[in-house]
All heavy atoms as an XYZ file, in Angstrom:
723
protein
N      20.084    -13.944    -13.470
C      19.025    -13.328    -14.254
C      17.869    -14.307    -14.459
O      16.711    -13.910    -14.363
C      19.578    -12.860    -15.600
C      20.557    -11.683    -15.505
S      19.857    -10.224    -14.759
C      18.831     -9.655    -16.058
N      18.192    -15.555    -14.750
C      17.126    -16.537    -14.968
C      16.292    -16.741    -13.707
O      15.072    -16.897    -13.789
C      17.717    -17.870    -15.431
C      18.250    -17.785    -16.839
O      17.791    -16.972    -17.642
N      19.242    -18.611    -17.144
N      16.947    -16.712    -12.557
C      16.233    -16.883    -11.298
C      15.290    -15.703    -11.053
O      14.161    -15.892    -10.585
C      17.228    -17.016    -10.158
O      16.552    -17.205     -8.946
N      15.739    -14.498    -11.380
C      14.877    -13.320    -11.225
C      13.695    -13.391    -12.179
O      12.581    -12.993    -11.840
C      15.662    -12.031    -11.466
C      16.615    -11.604    -10.351
C      17.444    -10.416    -10.792
C      15.869    -11.295     -9.084
N      13.927    -13.906    -13.384
C      12.837    -14.046    -14.351
C      11.769    -15.004    -13.840
O      10.591    -14.846    -14.145
C      13.384    -14.555    -15.691
C      14.159    -13.509    -16.454
C      14.672    -14.073    -17.767
C      15.540    -13.058    -18.494
N      16.073    -13.609    -19.753
N      12.186    -15.970    -13.037
C      11.236    -16.933    -12.469
C      10.502    -16.361    -11.252
O       9.571    -16.973    -10.741
C      11.968    -18.208    -12.054
C      12.499    -18.995    -13.231
C      13.227    -20.220    -12.760
C      13.827    -20.987    -13.938
N      14.543    -22.177    -13.482
N      10.927    -15.181    -10.770
C      10.255    -14.541     -9.639
C      10.918    -14.790     -8.305
O      10.334    -14.494     -7.266
N      12.127    -15.309     -8.305
C      12.828    -15.581     -7.050
C      13.525    -14.331     -6.526
O      13.829    -13.405     -7.266
C      13.880    -16.681     -7.253
C      13.244    -18.001     -7.643
O      12.138    -18.307     -7.233
N      13.946    -18.768     -8.444
N      13.799    -14.337     -5.233
C      14.570    -13.274     -4.607
C      16.031    -13.703     -4.635
O      16.369    -14.827     -4.274
C      14.110    -13.036     -3.154
C      12.657    -12.568     -3.137
C      15.004    -12.030     -2.447
C      12.065    -12.444     -1.757
N      16.911    -12.786     -5.057
C      18.325    -13.106     -5.185
C      19.170    -12.244     -4.265
O      18.884    -11.064     -4.061
C      18.795    -12.900     -6.628
C      18.302    -13.960     -7.558
C      18.830    -15.337     -7.176
O      20.019    -15.551     -7.087
N      17.909    -16.248     -6.915
N      20.235    -12.832     -3.738
C      21.173    -12.123     -2.893
C      22.130    -11.325     -3.776
O      22.622    -11.826     -4.785
C      21.961    -13.125     -2.045
O      22.970    -12.467     -1.336
N      22.385    -10.059     -3.390
C      23.314     -9.196     -4.116
C      24.163     -8.447     -3.097
O      23.821     -8.369     -1.920
C      22.594     -8.181     -5.035
C      21.863     -8.878     -6.155
C      21.649     -7.316     -4.247
N      25.269     -7.897     -3.571
C      26.121     -7.076     -2.715
C      26.192     -5.688     -3.310
O      26.612     -5.517     -4.452
C      27.532     -7.687     -2.606
O      27.414     -9.025     -2.118
C      28.389     -6.880     -1.657
N      25.765     -4.690     -2.540
C      25.817     -3.298     -2.959
C      26.981     -2.618     -2.243
O      27.266     -2.918     -1.083
C      24.531     -2.550     -2.586
C      23.353     -2.899     -3.440
C      22.335     -3.693     -2.946
C      23.251     -2.423     -4.727
C      21.231     -4.007     -3.719
C      22.151     -2.723     -5.520
C      21.149     -3.517     -5.012
N      27.634     -1.681     -2.920
C      28.649     -0.852     -2.287
C      28.009      0.508     -2.052
O      27.711      1.247     -2.988
C      29.909     -0.719     -3.172
C      30.911      0.196     -2.499
C      30.511     -2.082     -3.436
N      27.773      0.823     -0.778
C      27.117      2.072     -0.395
C      28.077      2.851      0.484
O      28.485      2.373      1.546
C      25.792      1.801      0.343
C      24.869      0.993     -0.543
C      25.147      3.100      0.784
C      23.610      0.525      0.132
N      28.461      4.033      0.030
C      29.400      4.899      0.752
C      30.696      4.158      1.062
O      31.245      4.261      2.146
C      28.763      5.452      2.023
N      31.163      3.369      0.095
C      32.413      2.646      0.251
C      32.315      1.401      1.115
O      33.310      0.744      1.390
N      31.121      1.046      1.544
C      30.911     -0.109      2.410
C      30.063     -1.146      1.679
O      29.036     -0.813      1.090
C      30.183      0.343      3.681
C      29.887     -0.755      4.662
C      29.097     -0.247      5.861
O      29.188      0.947      6.177
O      28.375     -1.070      6.444
N      30.507     -2.395      1.692
C      29.751     -3.461      1.032
C      28.621     -3.931      1.944
O      28.830     -4.178      3.123
C      30.663     -4.635      0.683
C      31.648     -4.337     -0.411
C      32.434     -5.567     -0.837
O      32.197     -6.664     -0.300
O      33.299     -5.408     -1.706
N      27.431     -4.041      1.372
C      26.269     -4.503      2.135
C      25.574     -5.613      1.365
O      25.302     -5.490      0.174
C      25.278     -3.365      2.356
C      25.801     -2.266      3.221
C      24.733     -1.266      3.504
N      25.275     -0.124      4.238
C      24.593      0.928      4.572
N      23.324      1.012      4.237
N      25.148      1.905      5.232
N      25.250     -6.679      2.063
C      24.524     -7.785      1.454
C      23.037     -7.485      1.534
O      22.499     -7.210      2.613
C      24.833     -9.095      2.177
C      24.166    -10.283      1.551
C      24.544    -11.570      2.262
C      23.821    -12.746      1.630
N      24.119    -13.999      2.311
N      22.385     -7.469      0.378
C      20.963     -7.205      0.312
C      20.326     -8.170     -0.679
O      21.015     -8.989     -1.283
C      20.720     -5.744     -0.087
C      21.278     -4.771      0.926
C      21.109     -3.327      0.526
O      20.986     -3.009     -0.646
N      21.126     -2.437      1.508
N      19.040     -8.065     -0.835
C      18.303     -8.959     -1.713
C      17.479     -8.146     -2.703
O      16.994     -7.068     -2.366
C      17.378     -9.871     -0.897
C      18.117    -10.732      0.093
C      18.332    -10.300      1.395
C      18.613    -11.962     -0.286
C      19.019    -11.077      2.300
C      19.290    -12.762      0.611
C      19.499    -12.322      1.907
N      17.327     -8.668     -3.913
C      16.497     -8.010     -4.926
C      15.461     -8.995     -5.442
O      15.657    -10.206     -5.437
C      17.328     -7.457     -6.110
C      18.226     -6.342     -5.654
C      18.109     -8.541     -6.788
N      14.352     -8.420     -5.876
C      13.251     -9.204     -6.430
C      12.660     -8.409     -7.584
O      12.435     -7.203     -7.466
C      12.197     -9.415     -5.333
C      10.890     -9.973     -5.812
C       9.846     -9.961     -4.708
O       9.757     -8.990     -3.947
O       9.101    -10.950     -4.640
N      12.428     -9.059     -8.704
C      11.816     -8.395     -9.852
C      10.312     -8.303     -9.629
O       9.689     -9.227     -9.108
C      12.114     -9.168    -11.127
N       9.741     -7.181    -10.040
C       8.299     -6.978     -9.948
C       7.811     -6.574    -11.339
O       7.654     -5.387    -11.627
C       7.993     -5.894     -8.906
C       6.527     -5.800     -8.603
O       5.696     -6.371     -9.292
N       6.200     -5.054     -7.566
N       7.579     -7.545    -12.229
C       7.244     -7.220    -13.617
C       5.906     -6.506    -13.777
O       5.715     -5.771    -14.733
C       7.237     -8.575    -14.317
C       7.076     -9.577    -13.246
C       7.641     -8.964    -11.995
N       5.001     -6.695    -12.848
C       3.694     -6.043    -12.943
C       3.852     -4.523    -12.957
O       3.171     -3.828    -13.708
C       2.803     -6.484    -11.785
C       1.432     -5.899    -11.807
N       0.476     -6.304    -12.700
C       0.864     -4.927    -11.058
C      -0.623     -5.587    -12.505
N      -0.415     -4.757    -11.502
N       4.746     -4.000    -12.115
C       4.975     -2.559    -12.042
C       6.271     -2.137    -12.733
O       6.663     -0.978    -12.665
C       5.006     -2.100    -10.579
C       3.681     -2.259     -9.893
C       3.489     -3.244     -8.938
C       2.616     -1.427    -10.209
C       2.267     -3.395     -8.303
C       1.397     -1.573     -9.574
C       1.217     -2.557     -8.624
N       6.952     -3.093    -13.351
C       8.224     -2.851    -14.041
C       9.242     -2.207    -13.115
O       9.882     -1.210    -13.427
C       8.022     -1.994    -15.296
C       7.156     -2.664    -16.332
C       7.009     -1.806    -17.557
C       6.088     -2.510    -18.547
N       5.897     -1.718    -19.758
N       9.355     -2.777    -11.908
C      10.281     -2.273    -10.905
C      11.024     -3.440    -10.273
O      10.714     -4.603    -10.535
C       9.550     -1.504     -9.788
O       8.634     -2.398     -9.144
C       8.816     -0.297    -10.315
N      11.981     -3.113     -9.419
C      12.608     -4.122     -8.576
C      12.419     -3.703     -7.128
O      12.359     -2.514     -6.807
C      14.107     -4.321     -8.884
C      14.894     -3.040     -8.649
C      14.324     -4.849    -10.279
C      16.385     -3.250     -8.661
N      12.308     -4.675     -6.273
C      12.204     -4.426     -4.841
C      13.539     -4.794     -4.217
O      14.102     -5.843     -4.511
C      11.095     -5.267     -4.217
C       9.734     -4.936     -4.791
O       9.468     -3.802     -5.154
N       8.870     -5.935     -4.864
N      14.052     -3.928     -3.351
C      15.319     -4.166     -2.674
C      15.040     -4.359     -1.198
O      14.308     -3.582     -0.580
C      16.296     -2.985     -2.895
C      17.625     -3.266     -2.215
C      16.493     -2.727     -4.375
N      15.630     -5.415     -0.623
C      15.437     -5.751      0.784
C      16.777     -5.753      1.494
O      17.804     -6.088      0.908
C      14.804     -7.140      0.929
C      13.457     -7.271      0.250
C      13.357     -7.738     -1.055
C      12.295     -6.944      0.929
C      12.122     -7.857     -1.675
C      11.056     -7.070      0.315
C      10.984     -7.527     -0.987
O       9.765     -7.636     -1.587
N      16.772     -5.410      2.797
C      18.002     -5.502      3.575
C      18.173     -6.918      4.096
O      17.410     -7.823      3.725
C      18.015     -4.462      4.703
C      16.909     -4.662      5.720
O      16.185     -5.676      5.656
O      16.762     -3.792      6.599
N      19.173     -7.135      4.932
C      19.463     -8.487      5.416
C      18.340     -9.046      6.290
O      18.221    -10.260      6.452
C      20.778     -8.496      6.193
O      20.709     -7.596      7.275
N      17.480     -8.192      6.837
C      16.343     -8.633      7.647
C      15.071     -8.753      6.803
O      13.976     -8.869      7.349
C      16.114     -7.669      8.799
N      15.230     -8.683      5.472
C      14.125     -8.788      4.512
C      13.093     -7.673      4.687
O      11.901     -7.859      4.486
C      13.450    -10.162      4.580
C      14.350    -11.306      4.158
S      14.999    -11.120      2.487
C      13.548    -11.321      1.504
N      13.540     -6.486      5.072
C      12.691     -5.299      5.140
C      12.930     -4.492      3.876
O      14.067     -4.257      3.503
C      13.038     -4.444      6.361
C      12.841     -5.155      7.686
C      11.387     -5.427      7.960
O      10.539     -4.571      7.718
N      11.079     -6.614      8.457
N      11.853     -4.065      3.199
C      12.015     -3.293      1.965
C      12.754     -1.996      2.243
O      12.404     -1.256      3.152
C      10.660     -2.967      1.340
C      10.145     -4.099      0.485
C       8.944     -3.727     -0.292
N       9.281     -2.700     -1.281
C       8.402     -2.188     -2.105
N       7.155     -2.574     -2.062
N       8.754     -1.272     -2.972
N      13.755     -1.730      1.434
C      14.559     -0.531      1.636
C      13.938      0.657      0.929
O      13.738      1.708      1.520
C      15.999     -0.755      1.151
C      16.664     -1.770      2.063
C      16.777      0.544      1.131
C      18.030     -2.175      1.652
N      13.598      0.540     -0.323
C      13.074      1.662     -1.098
C      11.801      2.211     -0.477
O      11.614      3.414     -0.416
C      12.796      1.245     -2.540
C      14.067      0.847     -3.254
O      15.161      1.125     -2.792
N      13.919      0.185     -4.379
N      10.931      1.357     -0.027
C       9.652      1.780      0.541
C       9.866      2.581      1.813
O       9.262      3.631      1.995
C       8.793      0.549      0.812
C       7.369      0.901      1.148
O       6.812      1.800      0.497
O       6.807      0.273      2.056
N      10.752      2.130      2.684
C      10.985      2.839      3.944
C      11.616      4.192      3.700
O      11.234      5.179      4.297
C      11.880      2.022      4.876
C      11.205      0.805      5.454
C      12.086      0.155      6.457
N      13.364     -0.184      5.814
C      14.368     -0.769      6.412
N      14.279     -1.079      7.676
N      15.472     -1.047      5.783
N      12.606      4.263      2.818
C      13.287      5.527      2.559
C      12.340      6.539      1.939
O      12.329      7.692      2.334
C      14.492      5.310      1.644
C      15.623      4.570      2.315
C      16.768      4.269      1.372
O      16.658      4.556      0.169
O      17.773      3.742      1.855
N      11.536      6.118      0.983
C      10.642      7.073      0.324
C       9.574      7.579      1.300
O       9.205      8.745      1.260
C       9.998      6.460     -0.916
O       9.159      5.378     -0.561
N       9.094      6.732      2.188
C       8.106      7.187      3.173
C       8.718      8.200      4.125
O       8.091      9.198      4.469
C       7.551      5.998      3.969
C       6.552      5.172      3.217
C       5.988      4.070      4.075
C       4.998      3.235      3.306
N       4.473      2.133      4.119
N       9.958      7.943      4.558
C      10.624      8.894      5.449
C      10.845     10.229      4.749
O      10.644     11.281      5.339
C      11.972      8.333      5.926
C      11.812      7.168      6.885
O      10.706      7.010      7.454
O      12.794      6.411      7.059
N      11.249     10.189      3.481
C      11.475     11.416      2.732
C      10.171     12.176      2.563
O      10.128     13.391      2.753
C      12.085     11.119      1.363
C      13.515     10.633      1.437
C      14.041     10.176      0.096
O      13.300     10.099     -0.880
N      15.324      9.857      0.048
N       9.105     11.486      2.206
C       7.808     12.154      2.031
C       7.338     12.755      3.349
O       6.803     13.856      3.380
C       6.766     11.154      1.509
C       6.964     10.784      0.067
C       5.926      9.785     -0.381
C       6.161      9.343     -1.811
N       5.203      8.323     -2.234
N       7.529     12.013      4.445
C       7.109     12.504      5.753
C       7.874     13.778      6.104
O       7.275     14.758      6.562
C       7.370     11.428      6.806
C       6.932     11.807      8.195
C       7.194     10.692      9.183
C       6.848     11.096     10.583
N       7.171     10.053     11.559
N       9.183     13.779      5.861
C       9.991     14.967      6.152
C       9.577     16.140      5.280
O       9.532     17.278      5.732
C      11.473     14.662      5.959
C      11.997     13.711      7.011
O      11.425     13.575      8.079
N      13.089     13.028      6.701
N       9.271     15.885      4.005
C       8.864     16.953      3.106
C       7.533     17.543      3.531
O       7.353     18.763      3.543
C       8.770     16.444      1.668
C      10.115     16.157      1.041
C       9.981     15.518     -0.328
O       8.883     15.171     -0.758
N      11.096     15.357     -1.004
N       6.569     16.714      3.911
C       5.260     17.224      4.312
C       5.369     17.997      5.624
O       4.680     18.990      5.813
C       4.224     16.098      4.448
O       4.721     15.096      5.335
C       3.900     15.480      3.106
N       6.236     17.540      6.534
C       6.423     18.269      7.784
C       7.025     19.645      7.511
O       6.613     20.638      8.112
C       7.326     17.483      8.732
C       6.656     16.273      9.348
C       7.603     15.444     10.195
O       8.812     15.762     10.245
O       7.135     14.479     10.804
N       7.983     19.712      6.600
C       8.614     20.993      6.272
C       7.597     21.931      5.630
O       7.571     23.128      5.935
C       9.798     20.777      5.343
N       6.746     21.408      4.752
C       5.726     22.234      4.111
C       4.743     22.762      5.149
O       4.342     23.916      5.115
C       4.981     21.428      3.050
C       5.784     21.180      1.801
C       4.983     20.394      0.804
C       5.792     20.068     -0.437
N       5.024     19.256     -1.391
N       4.339     21.904      6.082
C       3.393     22.306      7.117
C       3.992     23.403      7.994
O       3.316     24.384      8.306
C       3.015     21.095      7.996
O       2.494     20.067      7.152
C       1.975     21.466      9.032
N       5.256     23.251      8.345
C       5.905     24.259      9.183
C       6.016     25.590      8.453
O       5.790     26.643      9.039
C       7.291     23.777      9.605
C       7.253     22.650     10.616
C       8.628     22.085     10.912
O       9.621     22.593     10.364
O       8.704     21.134     11.704
N       6.340     25.555      7.165
C       6.469     26.811      6.416
C       5.104     27.475      6.243
O       4.996     28.702      6.302
C       7.131     26.577      5.054
O       6.306     25.787      4.232
N       4.038     26.691      6.058
C       2.692     27.263      5.950
C       2.295     27.924      7.263
O       1.714     29.009      7.271
C       1.676     26.182      5.580
C       1.725     25.769      4.135
C       0.674     24.733      3.837
C       0.721     24.267      2.403
N      -0.289     23.240      2.123
N       2.605     27.253      8.386
C       2.265     27.814      9.686
C       3.028     29.112      9.930
O       2.466     30.079     10.443
C       2.568     26.807     10.793
C       1.625     25.621     10.812
C       2.026     24.562     11.827
O       3.095     24.701     12.463
O       1.271     23.596     11.977
N       4.287     29.148      9.551
C       5.089     30.354      9.731
C       4.521     31.490      8.883
O       4.434     32.632      9.343
C       6.541     30.088      9.356
N       4.116     31.189      7.663
C       3.550     32.208      6.787
C       2.228     32.722      7.352
O       1.960     33.920      7.329
C       3.347     31.641      5.385
C       2.886     32.677      4.388
C       2.789     32.111      3.002
C       2.329     33.187      2.033
N       2.210     32.705      0.674
N       1.393     31.811      7.867
C       0.128     32.226      8.447
C       0.358     33.113      9.670
O      -0.362     34.083      9.893
C      -0.707     31.007      8.835
C      -1.274     30.274      7.641
C      -1.998     28.994      8.042
O      -1.934     28.557      9.190
N      -2.668     28.379      7.085
N       1.380     32.798     10.459
C       1.694     33.628     11.629
C       2.149     35.012     11.194
O       1.783     36.004     11.807
C       2.767     32.958     12.488
C       2.231     31.750     13.220
O       1.033     31.600     13.396
N       3.130     30.862     13.629
N       2.936     35.087     10.124
C       3.373     36.376      9.616
C       2.191     37.174      9.096
O       2.081     38.373      9.332
C       4.404     36.201      8.498
C       5.744     35.709      8.979
C       6.692     35.431      7.818
O       6.294     35.461      6.661
N       7.938     35.142      8.147
N       1.285     36.506      8.383
C       0.096     37.179      7.871
C      -0.782     37.677      9.021
O      -1.339     38.764      8.967
C      -0.710     36.245      6.962
C       0.009     35.946      5.653
O       0.959     36.686      5.309
O      -0.386     34.961      4.985
N      -0.910     36.880     10.078
C      -1.714     37.275     11.232
C      -1.091     38.482     11.922
O      -1.791     39.396     12.357
C      -1.845     36.113     12.209
N       0.242     38.509     12.011
C       0.914     39.662     12.608
C       0.689     40.907     11.770
O       0.485     41.995     12.294
C       2.421     39.400     12.751
C       2.717     38.343     13.806
O       1.833     38.074     14.656
O       3.834     37.788     13.777
N       0.727     40.776     10.472
C       0.515     41.922      9.584
C      -0.928     42.415      9.691
O      -1.186     43.616      9.632
C       0.843     41.548      8.152
N      -1.876     41.498      9.849
C      -3.286     41.888      9.974
C      -3.562     42.583     11.292
O      -4.448     43.428     11.379
C      -4.189     40.653      9.858
C      -4.223     40.098      8.441
O      -3.812     40.825      7.514
O      -4.643     38.940      8.275
N      -2.822     42.270     12.324
C      -3.082     42.862     13.630
C      -2.486     44.260     13.760
O      -2.775     44.960     14.710
C      -2.526     41.961     14.737
O      -1.114     41.882     14.628
N      -1.673     44.677     12.810
C      -1.101     46.025     12.872
C      -2.201     47.047     12.609
O      -3.185     46.768     11.935
C       0.031     46.169     11.849
O      -0.479     46.014     10.551
N      -2.041     48.261     13.151
C      -3.087     49.279     12.972
C      -3.252     49.613     11.490
O      -2.288     49.781     10.755
C      -2.580     50.478     13.761
C      -1.154     50.205     14.075
C      -0.923     48.744     13.937
N      -4.485     49.719     11.084
C      -4.791     50.021      9.685
C      -5.217     51.472      9.566
O      -5.822     52.040     10.467
C      -5.904     49.110      9.171
C      -5.509     47.662      9.096
C      -6.615     46.835      8.497
C      -6.217     45.378      8.395
N      -7.247     44.557      7.800
N      -4.905     52.023      8.431
C      -5.331     53.389      8.144
C      -6.784     53.355      7.698
O      -7.276     52.361      7.196
C      -4.472     53.973      7.041
C      -3.012     54.103      7.419
C      -2.218     54.663      6.276
C      -0.747     54.748      6.623
N       0.054     55.212      5.506
N      -7.449     54.477      7.893
C      -8.824     54.561      7.423
C      -8.813     54.595      5.905
O      -8.231     55.481      5.299
C      -9.511     55.818      7.962
C      -9.757     55.687      9.454
O      -9.828     54.578      9.967
N      -9.883     56.813     10.139
N      -9.434     53.643      5.335
C      -9.492     53.569      3.882
C     -10.952     53.668      3.478
O     -11.785     52.890      3.941
C      -8.888     52.239      3.371
C      -8.995     52.137      1.876
C      -7.448     52.095      3.832
N     -11.240     54.653      2.648
C     -12.614     54.806      2.174
C     -12.762     54.054      0.874
O     -11.898     54.103      0.005
C     -12.940     56.276      1.946
C     -12.965     57.078      3.220
C     -13.387     58.498      2.953
C     -13.418     59.300      4.229
N     -13.816     60.685      3.985
N     -13.840     53.357      0.789
C     -14.115     52.616     -0.433
C     -14.961     53.485     -1.354
O     -15.863     54.185     -0.901
C     -14.866     51.320     -0.124
C     -14.049     50.324      0.663
C     -14.831     49.042      0.866
C     -14.018     48.030      1.644
N     -14.769     46.785      1.864
N     -14.643     53.413     -2.618
C     -15.435     54.151     -3.592
C     -16.724     53.400     -3.846
O     -16.745     52.172     -3.897
C     -14.680     54.293     -4.909
C     -13.482     55.184     -4.838
C     -12.876     55.330     -6.209
C     -11.671     56.243     -6.189
N     -11.084     56.386     -7.526
N     -17.781     54.161     -3.986
C     -19.041     53.532     -4.320
C     -19.068     53.312     -5.826
O     -18.627     54.162     -6.590
C     -20.221     54.417     -3.928
C     -20.371     54.552     -2.441
C     -21.620     55.357     -2.116
C     -21.774     55.492     -0.625
N     -22.979     56.270     -0.286
N     -19.574     52.175     -6.186
C     -19.680     51.899     -7.611
C     -21.020     52.389     -8.106
O     -22.059     52.149     -7.502
C     -19.576     50.392     -7.869
C     -18.185     49.847     -7.591
C     -18.102     48.379     -7.932
O     -19.109     47.724     -8.159
N     -16.883     47.844     -7.939
N     -20.962     53.091     -9.208
C     -22.195     53.597     -9.791
C     -22.869     52.519    -10.639
O     -22.226     51.589    -11.099
N     -24.138     52.663    -10.806
C     -24.862     51.740    -11.660
C     -24.738     52.192    -13.102
O     -25.046     53.316    -13.448
C     -26.352     51.687    -11.277
C     -26.530     51.101     -9.878
O     -25.683     50.337     -9.414
N     -27.614     51.456     -9.221
N     -24.312     51.319    -13.948
C     -24.230     51.675    -15.346
C     -25.270     50.889    -16.113
O     -25.592     49.767    -15.809
C     -22.836     51.371    -15.898
O     -22.575     50.011    -15.789
N     -25.820     51.578    -17.097
C     -26.884     50.932    -17.863
C     -26.423     50.713    -19.279
O     -25.759     51.355    -19.929
C     -28.159     51.784    -17.867
C     -28.617     51.952    -16.432
C     -29.230     51.143    -18.702
C     -29.813     52.823    -16.273
């Protein structure tokens, strides 16, 4: 704890899915967070969150495209003659 307070990176062992993994942690007091690194000193939290966001945005884009295609198909169907009522001028 004292080493983390000084701003050093410390080695830790996490148990993930029943498997022990050696990783590193670093305190980030400016943002009140901790940074977790793998054995190659690559940030873990940052990579995972970017992948999740990328997957979420791709899914949203695909669903929007599918909806637009459905709307386009509905618009291309034959329409009935619809007469619009004229609005009268009111004083």
